[in-house]
N, C-alpha and C positions, 0 to 999 in steps of 0.2 A: 915482115909477113910471117905470121904464125901458122901452125898447121890447121887446116880445116878440111871438112868434108866437101867433096866436089861433086860426085855423081855416082849413080848406081846403074848396074845393068842386070838383067836376069835371063836365064835360059827361056823361060816362057811359062805358060799357065799349067802345063802337065809335065811330069818328070820324064826323063829320057831313060830307056832301057838298053841303048846301043851305043858303044863308044865309036868315035868321040862324041862328046856332048859340047857344042860351040854356040856361041851368040856374040853380038856386037857390044862393045861398050863405047859410050860417046862422051868423053870428058868435055867438062866446060871450060875449066881452066888449063894450065899446063900441070899434067899429073906428076907428083913426086913419090907417090906410093900407091900400090895396088894391093888390094886384099881380095881373095876369092874364097868364098864359103861354100862348102859342099855338104849335103845331107843325103843320106841313102838308107834304106831299109834293109841293109846287109851289115851283120856284125863283123864280117872279116874286112880286112884291109884290101879294098878293090881299086882305090885310086892310084894310078901309075904315074901320072904326070899332070902339070897344069902350066900352060903357057899363056902370055899376053903379047899379042903381035908377034909371036914366035919366040918371045923371050921366056925362059923357065922361071917359075916361081919355086921358091923354097917352102917346104913344108914346115909350119910352126906347130901344128897340134893335130893329133887324131885321137879322138875320143869314141869309145864303142861301148855298147851295153848288151847283154845277153837278154833273156826274156823274150820280148817280141823282136830282138835282133835289129839294131840300128847304129848308126855311126854319123859323126859330125866332124868335118875337117876345116882347118884353116890354113891357107897358103898366103905368101906375102913376097913383094918385091918392093925395095926401097931405094936401090941404086941403079942407075942406068935404065930409068923407066922410059919406054918409047913415048913420043909425043903423038903418035899416029891417032887420027880421028876420022872414022871410027877405027878402033882396034878390035881384032878377033881374040876372044877368050875361048880356049880349047881344054877340055877336061878329057883325059883318057883313062879308061877303067876297065876292069875284068868283070866277067859275070854278066847277067841280064836283069838284075834286080832295079827298082827304080832309084833314080839319081836326079838330084835337083842342084842347081848352082846359081850363085849371084856374085857380081863383081862390084868393088867399091874402088874409086880413085879419091886421093887426097891431095890437096895442094900445100905447099910450104916453100919457105925460101931457101931450103938445103934438102939433102937427102933425108929420108925417113928410115924409121927402124921401129921394132916391136919393143916397147918398154916392158910389158909383162903379159904372160898368157897363162891361162889354166883351163882344165876341163872338169867335167863333173859327170858321173854316171849313177844311176840307181834304177832298180826294178820297180820302185813305187815311191814317187816322190811329187808332191804338189809344189807349185810356185818355185821351180828351180831358179837359183840365183848363185852367180859367181862373183866373188869379191876380189878385185885386182889390187896390186900394191904399185903406186907409181911415185916418182921423185919430181917429175916434171908435168906440164901440162900435156894432156893426151886427148884422144878422141877414142871411143870404145865401140866395139862391134861384136856381134855374137850369133852363133848358129845352133839351133835345136832340133834334135830329133825327138818326138814325142809319140808314145803309144796311143795317145788319143785320136779318134778317128775325126776327120774334116778339119780343113784349115781354119775355121771359125773357133775352134776349141782353144787357141793360143792367142795371146796378147802380149806385147812388150810391157815392160814396167814404165813407170812414168816418165823416166828420162830418156827412153828410146821410143824410136818409131820403126813401123815395118819396112822392110825391103820388099820381102815377099813371103807369103804362107802358101803352101803347096800340099795337096793331097797326095799321099804316098800310097794310097789304097786303104788299109786298116790303120794307117798312122799318119802323122803330120810332120812337114818340116817348116822351120821358121828361121828367117834371117832378119836381124834387127841392126840399127845404127843408132847411135847417140845423137840426140837433136843438136848439141852444142859441145865444144870442147869442155874438159873438166879439169880443174886444178890438181896439183899433186895431192896425193892422198890414197883412198881406198874406194875407187869407183866400183859400183856394183852393176852388173849385166845381169838382167833377169826377166822372166816371163811370169804371167798369170795363166795357169792351166791346172787342170784337175790332176790328182795323184795318178801316175802311170810310169811306164818305162821312160827313162830319160837317158840321152846322151847329148851333152852341150859343150861348146868351146866358146871362149871369150878371150879377146886380146885389145890391148891398150897401144895405140900408134902415137909415135912422138916425131918431132922434128929433130934431126941430128942422129948420132950413133948411141944406141944403148947398150949397156953392158949386159946383154942377155944372151945365152947361148941357145939357138934353135935346136930343139930336140923333138923327137917322136915319143910320145906318151901313149901307152896302151893300158887301159884300165878295164878289167872285166868283172 
């Protein structure tokens, strides 16, 4: 059994301004990995914790941008994933700005890990794309903060599909998933969107243990 996309869950149609932000995730198979993506229109580090059925996820990436002030986060759990169905996803944060979240479960024959992750930030960039580097088969996911107005202003690239797009007010959030696994190489996670402020994160998830150190990155 190779790694495969399982199911997604989202906070809802509108962003949250009060912590904690919680929603239900309903896995289809037995989850072996959980990804939580978060987007906010706050450039400071507001997210203080993410749990899945009460189990804490590790932060993989935080990417922020000045300009219109936004951030994108990726959190991950690949060992000891609860099999609870449904499971509650909970995100705690500070401040009262808009936050949006989505959750993803993957199935596999073994524990899972992050093979590679990167971020991107710009105060004016069209069609942002992040190229990852992998040595094994993976499945990729991404989160985007965009200064463009309205959720219809962004679209995933040809290899990905929407999980959710949300209006953050004067800005937009987008969470996407790859439609199928991708072989080792240089998978690209990207969006079609007009030039504006961008903060984006992307990660490739693999079956088994990856030789990667999970770190927090801050780019301004």
